[in-house]
C-alpha positions in Angstrom: -25.9 -45.9 -15.4 -27.1 -42.4 -16.2 -28.8 -42.1 -12.8 -25.6 -43.1 -11.0 -23.6 -40.6 -13.0 -26.0 -37.8 -12.1 -25.9 -38.9 -8.5 -22.1 -38.8 -8.6 -22.1 -35.2 -10.1 -24.6 -34.0 -7.5 -22.5 -35.5 -4.7 -19.3 -33.8 -6.0 -21.1 -30.5 -6.3 -22.5 -30.7 -2.8 -19.0 -31.5 -1.4 -17.5 -28.5 -3.1 -20.4 -26.3 -1.9 -19.9 -27.5 1.6 -16.2 -26.9 1.5 -16.9 -23.3 0.4 -19.2 -22.8 3.3 -16.6 -24.1 5.8 -13.9 -21.9 4.3 -16.3 -18.9 4.5 -17.2 -19.5 8.2 -13.5 -19.5 9.2 -12.5 -16.6 7.1 -11.5 -13.0 7.8 -11.2 -10.2 5.3 -7.6 -9.3 4.3 -6.0 -6.2 5.6 -5.2 -3.2 3.4 -2.0 -1.3 3.7 -0.9 2.0 2.1 -3.1 3.2 -0.7 -6.6 1.6 -1.0 -6.1 0.4 -4.5 -8.0 -2.8 -4.5 -11.4 -3.8 -3.0 -11.4 -6.0 0.0 -11.4 -9.7 -0.8 -14.4 -11.9 -0.1 -14.8 -13.4 3.3 -13.2 -16.8 2.6 -9.5 -17.1 3.3 -7.0 -19.9 2.8 -5.4 -22.3 5.2 -3.3 -21.1 8.2 -0.1 -19.2 7.2 3.3 -20.9 7.2 5.3 -20.5 10.5 8.1 -18.0 10.3 11.3 -19.3 11.9 13.1 -17.2 14.6 16.5 -17.5 12.9 15.7 -15.5 9.8 18.2 -13.0 8.5 16.8 -10.0 6.7 18.5 -7.7 4.2 18.4 -3.9 4.4 15.1 -3.7 2.6 13.5 -6.4 4.8 12.1 -8.2 1.7 14.1 -11.5 1.7 15.8 -13.7 4.3 18.1 -16.6 4.8 18.0 -19.3 7.4 16.0 -22.4 7.9 12.8 -21.0 6.2 11.7 -22.4 2.8 13.4 -20.6 -0.1 10.1 -19.8 -1.8 8.9 -17.6 1.2 9.8 -13.9 1.1 9.2 -11.5 3.9 7.0 -8.7 2.5 7.5 -5.3 4.2 5.8 -2.1 3.0 8.0 0.9 3.8 6.7 4.5 3.3 8.2 7.9 4.3 7.2 11.5 4.9 9.4 14.5 5.0 9.1 18.3 5.2 11.9 20.6 3.9 12.5 24.3 3.6 14.0 25.7 0.4 14.5 29.0 -1.5 12.3 28.1 -4.5 9.6 25.4 -4.0 8.8 25.3 -7.7 12.4 24.4 -8.7 12.6 21.8 -5.9 9.3 20.3 -7.1 10.8 19.7 -10.6 14.0 18.4 -9.1 12.2 15.8 -6.9 10.0 14.7 -9.9 13.1 14.1 -12.1 14.9 12.3 -9.2 12.0 9.9 -8.9 12.0 9.1 -12.6 15.7 8.7 -12.7 15.5 6.1 -9.9 13.0 4.1 -11.8 10.0 5.5 -9.9 7.2 7.9 -10.7 5.2 10.9 -9.4 1.9 9.9 -7.8 0.6 13.5 -7.3 2.1 17.0 -7.2 0.6 20.3 -6.1 1.8 23.9 -6.3 -0.3 26.5 -4.4 -0.2 30.0 -2.9 -0.3 30.5 0.9 -0.8 33.7 2.7 1.3 34.1 5.8 0.4 35.9 9.1 2.3 39.0 7.9 0.1 39.2 4.8 3.0 37.9 2.6 1.9 35.5 -0.1 4.3 32.7 -0.8 4.4 29.6 -3.1 4.3 26.2 -1.4 4.4 22.7 -2.8 3.7 19.1 -2.0 4.5 16.0 -3.9 4.0 12.2 -3.5 6.4 9.9 -5.3 7.1 6.2 -5.5 10.6 4.9 -5.7 12.1 1.3 -5.6 12.1 0.2 -1.9 15.8 -0.5 -2.0 16.4 3.1 -3.0 14.2 4.7 -0.3 17.1 5.8 1.9 19.0 7.2 -1.1 16.0 9.1 -2.2 15.5 10.6 1.3 19.2 11.6 1.3 18.8 13.5 -2.0 15.6 15.2 -0.8 17.4 16.4 2.4 20.3 17.6 0.2 18.0 19.9 -1.7 17.6 22.1 1.4 20.2 24.0 3.4 18.4 23.3 6.6 17.5 20.1 8.4 14.1 18.7 7.7 11.3 20.1 9.8 10.1 16.5 10.2 10.9 13.1 8.8 9.4 9.7 9.4 9.6 6.2 8.0 6.8 3.6 8.6 7.2 -0.1 8.0 4.4 -2.7 7.8 5.2 -6.4 7.7 2.4 -8.0 5.7 4.1 -11.4 5.2 1.4 -13.4 7.1 -1.4 -11.8 5.1 0.5 -12.3 1.9 1.0 -16.0 2.6 -2.7 -16.3 3.5 -3.7 -14.8 0.2 -1.3 -17.1 -1.8 -2.7 -20.2 0.0 -6.2 -19.0 -0.6 -5.5 -18.5 -4.3 -4.2 -22.1 -4.6 -7.4 -23.5 -2.9 -9.7 -21.4 -5.1 -7.9 -22.5 -8.3 -8.3 -26.1 -7.2 -12.0 -25.6 -6.6 -12.3 -23.8 -10.0 -10.7 -26.8 -11.8 -13.0 -29.3 -10.0 -16.1 -27.2 -10.8 -15.1 -27.0 -14.4 -14.7 -30.8 -14.6 -18.2 -31.2 -13.0 -19.7 -28.8 -15.4 -18.4 -30.7 -18.4 -19.9 -33.9 -17.1 -23.3 -32.4 -16.2 -26.1 -32.9 -18.7 -29.1 -31.7 -16.8 -30.0 -28.0 -17.2 -30.5 -27.5 -13.5 -27.1 -29.0 -12.7 -25.4 -26.9 -15.3 -26.9 -23.7 -14.0 -26.1 -24.5 -10.4 -22.4 -25.4 -11.2 -22.1 -22.3 -13.5 -23.3 -20.0 -10.7 -20.8 -21.4 -8.2 -18.0 -21.4 -10.8 -18.6 -17.7 -11.5 -18.5 -16.9 -7.8 -15.2 -18.7 -7.4 -13.6 -17.1 -10.4 -14.6 -13.6 -9.0 -12.9 -14.5 -5.7 -9.8 -15.6 -7.7 -9.6 -12.2 -9.4 -10.0 -10.3 -6.1 -7.4 -12.4 -4.4 -4.9 -12.0 -7.3 -5.5 -8.2 -7.0 -4.7 -8.2 -3.3 -1.5 -10.3 -3.8 -0.4 -7.9 -6.6 -1.1 -4.9 -4.3 1.1 -6.4 -1.6 3.9 -7.1 -4.1 3.8 -3.7 -5.7 3.6 -1.8 -2.4 6.6 -3.7 -1.1 8.6 -3.1 -4.3 7.8 0.6 -4.6 7.9 2.8 -1.5 5.8 6.0 -1.2 7.4 9.3 -0.1 5.2 12.2 0.8 7.1 15.5 0.6 6.1 18.9 1.8 8.1 21.8 0.3 8.0 25.1 2.3 9.6 28.4 1.3 12.1 30.0 3.6 9.7 32.9 4.2 7.1 30.6 5.8 9.4 29.6 8.6 11.3 32.8 9.3 11.0 33.7 13.0 9.4 37.0 14.1 12.1 39.0 15.8 11.5 42.2 17.9 14.6 43.7 19.5 16.3 40.3 19.8 13.1 38.7 21.2 11.5 35.9 19.2 7.9 35.3 20.3 6.5 31.9 19.6 3.1 30.2 19.8 0.2 32.4 21.0 2.6 35.3 21.7 3.9 35.3 18.1 0.3 35.3 16.7 -0.7 38.2 19.0 2.3 40.3 18.1 1.9 39.6 14.4 -1.8 40.6 14.6 -0.8 43.9 16.3 1.8 44.6 13.7 -0.7 44.0 10.9 -3.2 46.3 12.6 -0.7 49.1 12.8 0.6 48.9 9.2 
């Protein structure tokens, strides 16, 4: 009886080990988007992602849909933006943008205020700031940032990354890992030989580590889709004023050459 039970435990353990090897041989590491917050997950991934119907309808934020798709599936889209503006006082604008992010339910990721020497030897204050705001307020935030300047932005861009397939992969993988964890825990309770206990414990620890990494990747996708990043460069008016000589405004190499000549003569 005891021998049969031991054989049964060994067979179950070998089946689980074989399943792990099969998953590992078919796996690919998950992609990372936006900030590299989490480590890459281990090589095993879950079953194939659910098919996405062609008749989905997306809201403005691109994070949910209606149609024939299952209700529990959400489209996960990470949207980030960059913008450069010109203002009279970068220091004041930096404070304004920081407060705007907090008022919207977001936060400041990083902020820098520094001195820059122009070609005419004038030293000006320049700033850069990175904020996170709720994804559904991204366009509103960009509008307020534009409104803090009397000029059009020097440049502005919005990037979108649809990570729905990777997100579904990770959710499926997590379910499989948790099932394996439960089965290993059951085997470990039934094992009475030291060798069996150690072998099952080692495999259980490995699976639990993969569960934590997978949860971290899922959380990263969810948080990145919920909170958009905006990188803002804040330039002073002096930094973009054109060089004018008798109605002529040299640009590029000509501007640099003329400015160097002026500096040499002053």
